[in-house]
C-alpha positions as CSV (number, residue, x, y, z in Angstrom):
1,M,0.0,0.0,0.0
2,N,1.3,3.5,-0.9
3,N,1.3,5.8,2.1
4,I,3.4,8.5,0.4
5,L,1.7,11.8,0.4
6,L,4.5,14.1,-0.6
7,S,7.3,13.7,-3.2
8,L,10.3,16.0,-3.1
9,V,11.6,16.3,-6.7
10,V,15.1,17.5,-7.0
11,V,17.0,17.9,-10.3
12,T,20.8,18.0,-9.9
13,N,23.7,18.7,-12.2
14,N,27.3,18.4,-10.9
15,R,26.6,20.1,-7.5
16,K,27.3,17.1,-5.3
17,K,28.2,19.1,-2.1
18,D,25.0,21.3,-2.4
19,L,22.9,18.2,-2.8
20,E,24.6,16.6,0.2
21,N,23.7,19.7,2.3
22,L,20.1,19.5,1.1
23,L,19.8,15.8,2.0
24,D,21.3,16.5,5.4
25,S,18.7,19.2,6.0
26,I,15.9,16.8,5.0
27,L,17.4,14.1,7.3
28,N,17.3,16.6,10.2
29,Q,13.5,17.3,9.8
30,K,11.6,16.6,13.1
31,D,8.2,15.4,14.0
32,V,7.3,14.2,10.5
33,E,6.6,10.6,9.6
34,R,9.2,9.6,7.0
35,S,6.8,7.0,5.4
36,L,4.7,10.0,4.3
37,F,7.3,11.4,1.9
38,E,9.9,10.4,-0.6
39,I,12.8,12.1,-2.4
40,V,13.0,11.7,-6.2
41,I,16.5,12.8,-7.4
42,V,17.0,13.3,-11.1
43,N,20.6,13.5,-12.1
44,N,21.5,15.5,-15.2
45,G,25.2,15.4,-14.5
46,E,28.0,13.1,-13.4
47,G,27.5,10.0,-11.3
48,I,26.6,10.5,-7.6
49,G,25.9,6.9,-6.8
50,D,28.2,7.0,-3.7
51,L,26.2,9.9,-2.3
52,I,22.9,8.2,-2.9
53,K,24.1,5.0,-1.1
54,K,25.0,7.2,1.9
55,Y,21.4,8.3,2.4
56,E,19.2,5.7,0.8
57,K,19.1,3.6,4.1
58,K,18.1,6.7,6.1
59,L,15.7,8.3,3.6
60,N,13.2,7.0,1.0
61,I,15.1,7.9,-2.2
62,K,14.4,7.2,-5.8
63,Y,17.4,7.9,-8.0
64,I,17.2,8.5,-11.7
65,K,20.3,9.0,-13.8
66,N,19.7,10.7,-17.2
67,N,21.9,10.2,-20.2
68,G,23.3,13.7,-20.3
69,N,21.9,17.1,-19.3
70,L,18.2,17.0,-20.3
71,G,17.5,20.4,-18.8
72,A,15.5,21.5,-15.8
73,S,12.0,21.2,-17.4
74,K,12.5,17.6,-18.7
75,G,14.3,16.6,-15.6
76,R,11.5,17.7,-13.4
77,N,8.9,16.1,-15.6
78,I,10.8,12.8,-15.3
79,G,10.9,13.2,-11.6
80,V,7.1,13.8,-11.3
81,K,6.4,10.8,-13.7
82,N,8.4,8.6,-11.3
83,S,6.9,9.9,-8.1
84,K,4.3,8.3,-5.9
85,G,3.0,11.4,-3.9
86,K,-0.2,13.2,-4.4
87,Y,1.7,16.4,-4.0
88,I,5.1,17.5,-5.3
89,L,7.6,19.8,-3.5
90,F,10.0,21.1,-6.1
91,L,13.4,22.0,-4.7
92,D,16.7,23.0,-6.3
93,D,19.8,21.0,-5.4
94,D,21.2,24.1,-3.7
95,N,18.2,24.6,-1.4
96,Y,18.5,24.0,2.3
97,L,15.7,23.4,4.9
98,Q,17.2,25.4,7.7
99,D,14.1,25.1,9.9
100,E,13.7,21.6,11.3
101,Y,9.9,21.7,11.1
102,I,9.4,22.7,7.4
103,L,8.2,19.3,6.2
104,K,6.0,18.9,9.3
105,N,4.3,22.3,8.6
106,I,4.0,21.5,4.8
107,I,2.2,18.2,5.5
108,E,0.1,19.3,8.4
109,K,-0.9,22.8,7.2
110,D,-0.4,23.3,3.5
111,I,-1.4,19.8,2.3
112,E,-4.4,20.0,4.6
113,L,-5.3,23.3,2.9
114,L,-4.9,21.7,-0.5
115,E,-7.1,18.8,0.6
116,K,-9.9,21.2,1.6
117,D,-9.7,23.4,-1.6
118,N,-9.1,21.5,-4.8
119,K,-8.7,24.7,-6.8
120,I,-5.4,25.6,-5.2
121,G,-2.8,24.4,-7.7
122,A,0.4,25.5,-5.9
123,I,1.8,27.1,-2.8
124,R,5.1,29.0,-3.1
125,Y,7.4,29.5,-0.1
126,A,9.5,32.5,0.8
127,T,13.3,32.3,0.1
128,E,16.5,33.3,1.9
129,Y,19.3,34.2,-0.5
130,P,22.9,34.6,0.6
131,I,24.5,38.1,0.7
132,Y,28.1,38.2,-0.6
133,K,30.7,40.8,-0.1
134,N,34.1,40.5,-1.8
135,G,33.3,36.8,-2.6
136,K,32.5,36.0,1.0
137,R,29.0,35.2,2.4
138,I,28.1,37.7,5.1
139,G,24.5,36.8,5.7
140,Y,21.1,36.0,4.2
141,E,18.3,38.2,2.8
142,Y,14.6,37.2,3.1
143,T,12.7,37.7,-0.1
144,V,9.2,37.3,-1.5
145,C,10.2,38.5,-4.9
146,E,7.1,37.6,-6.8
147,L,4.9,40.0,-4.8
148,D,4.0,43.5,-5.9
149,T,6.0,46.4,-4.4
150,K,3.2,47.6,-2.1
151,T,2.7,44.2,-0.4
152,K,6.4,43.4,-0.4
153,T,7.2,46.4,1.8
154,F,5.1,44.7,4.5
155,F,7.9,42.0,4.8
156,D,10.6,44.6,5.5
157,I,9.4,44.4,9.1
158,P,10.8,41.1,10.6
159,N,8.1,40.8,13.2
160,N,5.4,40.7,10.5
161,I,6.5,37.1,9.6
162,K,5.6,36.1,13.2
163,L,2.2,37.7,12.8
164,L,1.6,35.8,9.5
165,R,2.6,32.5,11.1
166,E,0.4,33.0,14.1
167,N,-2.6,33.8,11.8
168,S,-1.8,31.3,9.0
169,I,-2.1,34.1,6.4
170,Y,-1.5,33.2,2.8
171,F,-1.3,35.6,-0.2
172,Y,-2.0,35.3,-3.9
173,L,0.8,35.1,-6.5
174,N,0.7,35.6,-10.3
175,H,3.8,33.5,-10.8
176,F,6.4,31.5,-8.9
177,A,10.0,30.1,-9.0
178,T,10.6,26.4,-8.4
179,C,13.2,26.7,-5.7
180,G,10.6,25.8,-3.1
181,V,7.1,25.3,-4.4
182,L,4.4,22.8,-3.5
183,V,2.3,21.7,-6.5
184,R,-0.8,19.6,-6.7
185,K,0.2,16.6,-8.9
186,E,-3.2,16.3,-10.5
187,A,-3.1,19.9,-11.7
188,F,0.5,19.5,-12.8
189,E,-0.4,16.5,-15.0
190,K,-3.6,18.2,-16.3
191,I,-1.5,21.1,-17.8
192,N,1.2,18.6,-19.0
193,G,3.9,19.7,-16.7
194,F,6.8,21.9,-17.6
195,D,7.3,22.8,-21.3
196,E,10.3,20.8,-22.4
197,N,11.0,23.4,-25.2
198,M,12.2,25.5,-22.3
199,F,15.5,24.0,-21.3
200,V,15.9,26.3,-18.2
201,Y,14.8,29.8,-17.1
202,A,11.2,31.1,-17.2
203,E,9.8,27.5,-17.3
204,D,8.4,28.0,-13.8
205,I,6.7,31.3,-14.7
206,D,5.1,29.5,-17.7
207,L,3.9,26.7,-15.4
208,S,2.3,29.1,-12.9
209,I,0.6,31.2,-15.5
210,R,-0.9,28.0,-17.1
211,L,-2.2,27.0,-13.6
212,W,-4.1,30.3,-13.5
213,I,-5.4,29.8,-17.0
214,N,-6.7,26.4,-16.0
215,N,-8.6,28.0,-13.1
216,Y,-6.1,26.9,-10.3
217,K,-5.1,29.4,-7.7
218,V,-1.4,30.0,-6.8
219,L,-0.7,31.0,-3.2
220,L,2.3,32.2,-1.2
221,N,3.1,30.9,2.2
222,P,5.5,33.6,3.4
223,W,6.1,32.1,6.9
224,I,7.8,28.9,5.6
225,I,11.2,30.0,4.4
226,I,13.5,27.9,2.3
227,R,17.1,28.8,1.9
228,H,18.6,29.0,-1.6
229,N,22.4,28.7,-1.3
230,E,23.4,30.3,-4.6
231,T,27.1,30.9,-4.9
232,P,28.8,33.9,-6.6
233,K,30.5,31.6,-9.1
234,K,30.5,33.0,-12.6
235,R,27.8,31.5,-14.9
236,N,27.6,31.6,-18.6
237,N,25.6,34.7,-18.6
238,L,25.4,35.1,-22.4
239,W,23.9,31.6,-22.7
240,R,21.4,32.6,-19.9
241,E,20.3,35.7,-22.0
242,Y,19.7,33.3,-25.0
243,Q,17.6,30.9,-22.9
244,M,15.7,33.7,-21.2
245,T,14.8,35.4,-24.5
246,K,13.7,32.2,-26.2
247,N,11.6,31.1,-23.3
248,Q,10.1,34.5,-22.6
249,I,8.8,34.7,-26.2
250,L,7.5,31.1,-26.0
251,M,5.8,31.8,-22.7
252,L,4.2,35.0,-24.0
253,Y,3.0,33.4,-27.3
254,K,1.5,30.4,-25.5
255,N,-0.3,32.3,-22.7
256,F,-1.1,35.9,-23.7
257,P,-3.6,37.5,-26.1
258,M,-1.9,38.3,-29.4
259,F,-1.7,42.0,-29.0
260,L,0.0,41.6,-25.6
261,F,2.3,38.9,-27.0
262,L,3.5,41.5,-29.6
263,F,3.7,44.3,-27.1
264,Y,5.7,42.4,-24.5
265,T,8.0,40.8,-27.2
266,I,8.8,44.3,-28.6
267,N,9.4,45.6,-25.1
268,W,11.7,42.6,-24.3
269,L,13.8,43.2,-27.4
270,T,14.1,47.0,-26.8
271,I,13.7,48.4,-23.2
272,Q,14.3,45.1,-21.5
273,S,17.5,44.4,-23.5
274,I,19.0,47.7,-22.2
275,L,18.0,46.8,-18.6
276,S,19.4,43.3,-19.0
277,Y,22.7,44.7,-20.3
278,K,23.1,47.1,-17.4
279,N,22.6,44.1,-15.0
280,L,24.9,41.9,-17.0
281,K,27.6,44.5,-17.1
282,Q,27.8,44.5,-13.3
283,K,28.6,40.7,-13.4
284,E,30.9,40.7,-16.5
285,P,32.3,44.2,-17.2
286,D,34.1,43.0,-20.4
287,I,30.8,42.0,-22.2
288,T,29.6,44.4,-24.9
289,F,26.0,45.3,-25.7
290,L,26.5,43.8,-29.2
291,Q,27.6,40.4,-27.7
292,M,24.6,40.3,-25.5
293,Y,22.1,41.4,-28.1
294,K,23.4,38.7,-30.5
295,E,22.1,36.2,-27.8
296,F,18.8,38.1,-27.7
297,L,18.4,37.7,-31.5
298,K,19.6,34.1,-31.4
299,G,16.9,33.3,-28.7
300,T,14.3,35.2,-30.8
301,K,15.1,33.2,-33.9
302,E,14.9,29.9,-32.1
303,A,11.6,30.8,-30.5
304,F,10.0,31.8,-33.8
305,K,11.4,28.6,-35.4
306,L,9.7,26.5,-32.7
307,I,6.5,28.5,-33.0
308,F,6.0,29.1,-36.8
309,I,8.2,26.5,-38.5
310,Q,8.4,23.4,-36.4
311,R,4.9,24.1,-34.9
312,K,6.0,22.7,-31.5
313,V,4.2,25.3,-29.4
314,K,0.6,24.9,-28.5
315,R,-1.2,28.2,-27.9
316,K,-3.9,28.5,-25.2
317,P,-4.0,32.2,-24.4
318,M,-5.7,33.7,-21.3
319,S,-8.6,36.1,-21.8
320,F,-8.0,39.8,-21.4
321,K,-10.1,39.7,-18.3
322,M,-7.8,37.0,-16.8
323,W,-4.7,39.0,-17.7
324,K,-6.2,42.1,-15.9
325,Y,-6.8,40.0,-12.8
326,I,-3.3,38.5,-12.8
327,R,-1.7,41.9,-13.5
328,F,-3.8,44.2,-11.3
329,G,-6.3,42.2,-9.4
330,I,-3.9,39.9,-7.4
331,P,-2.0,42.9,-5.8
332,K,-5.4,44.3,-4.7
333,E,-6.4,41.0,-3.2
334,N,-3.2,40.9,-1.1
335,I,-3.7,44.5,0.1
336,K,-7.2,43.5,1.1
337,I,-6.0,40.5,3.1
338,L,-3.6,42.6,5.1
339,K,-6.2,45.3,5.8
340,E,-8.8,42.8,6.9
341,K,-6.3,41.4,9.4
342,G,-5.4,44.9,10.6
343,L,-1.8,44.5,9.5
344,L,-1.6,47.4,7.0
């Protein structure tokens, strides 16, 4: 008999030490029945069999080794396909459960909430990101980056997190990142999971928008905080710009009314390109605007090829009414929640 309620799906790629830290933090979780959850590890990189052996007797682990790097989207889809839980907790391999009662609270409170309301498709958690100075970590920063500015200022006051926890207050989100999100498996399968045309970046935004389009709510639980131990190591930022451009255009084409698809695509290739360059220049001072914009054009070309030539992208756009709610209605809902509780 399958008693597994929750499947933790983790895609990893050559970050063995980070994955070990994550597994240690899961091992340290208290007051939670381990028969209720499993960990599905999907490996897109080099072998980590010795690490799996270290933990498989202590934790319920299912290990899948892919033949090469299949990307975040396909890796997570494979993980869900091989999972047994009714609910999926997506984690990155560099996440860390610093609170020993996170899984207990997820199972006892959030899954209970999902059981009561079958229109909740996902619950996102707050994130702690490391702060670095001169290459050294000097602390952590609490963030709920997917919220609008007005609501977000509420979280600048640390004591407010305690108030939210005491009152079990949740907020609405128009999109989420997958470094700590609980998803209803039935909803995930209904919308066909992550789009495997999106190798990495923006695939989580696309998934959350499709949940809204299919009449599922997306919530934020800001009083469960999951650490994201990103390192200041240099990444291939030009490749990232290529992936982001391609995937943003795919996401817009699939999910938005045509006039908004055209508007946002033009905005991405003009105003956003300048903003992206300013941000990129801080990370890699030697990169020129021309180098970066070539990646923008390359990503645009690949997106249009997938859309109009290979016909690999299925379009199911939201209504203009739905767009207005996601863009303007959700922030109003969150302000209303705070005012009703006397917290704003």
